[in-house]
N, C-alpha and C positions, 0 to 999 in steps of 0.2 A: 508561515511558508509557502512561498509560489517555485518551484521550478514547469517548467518550461517539455513539453513531450514531442517529440519528431514523432511520425504517423500513428498507428490505431495509440488511442488510450486505451488500455488495458492497467489491472493492475498491476502486471511483468511492469507494463515499457514505465508508469511510475515510480512504484520503487527503485527502478534503475535510473530514472531518475538522479532521487534524489540523494541515492548511495553518490552519485555519478559530482553531483553537485555540495553535499555533503558526504564526502567520506569517511568523516569517522564515526555516520552509521551504519559502514561497512556489519555485515557481523551482529547489528543489532538489534535487529527485523526481521533476515534472516540468512540461511546457514549460510559459509560461507560456496560452497560447494554447490552442496544439493538446491537450495535456493527455498527450501522450504521453508513457511514462513514458521518462526520460535512459537512455544510452546509460551501458553497467555499474553496472547497477543492476538489483538480483534480488529480486521477492517469494517471501518463501517461505506456507507455509502448513498447518502441523501436515506438517512435514519435506517436503511438494514442491515444487517448483519452480512458480508460478504463474504467472512472468513475463507465458508470453506467449498466456496465457486471456482470454477476453475481463473486463473490468473491471467491466460490469454481469456479471455473472457472481457468482451469489449463491456465501457463503464459509460456510465449517462451519458446524454449531454450537459447536465446540472454540472456534473466533472469537470468534465473536456470545456467545460468555456467559462468555470472559474465560479461559476455564480453561488455550488454546491460545494464544501471542502471533500477532503481524502479525507477521514481521520480511523488513525495509531491506535488504540487502546490497550492497555495494558489494564491485562486483567486481574484481579485479588483474588488472592486466596488463601485460603486461611481455616481453622476455626477457634 
């Protein structure tokens, strides 16, 4: 799926645009109130895990231009 982001392309702005376009995702990727990442979800940009980086850090041009995907991946846990 593709979303348009107004302004700087950051993890936060991408997720804001995604939740605006697909309201059923609100609260599933980030907490409603704190906007913190849900447990067991990871964010990948150009093959790198950016889950622990600041959500306001600018994303690479490859993501901003749409050449590379911004990936939200559910981690698998268990024993």
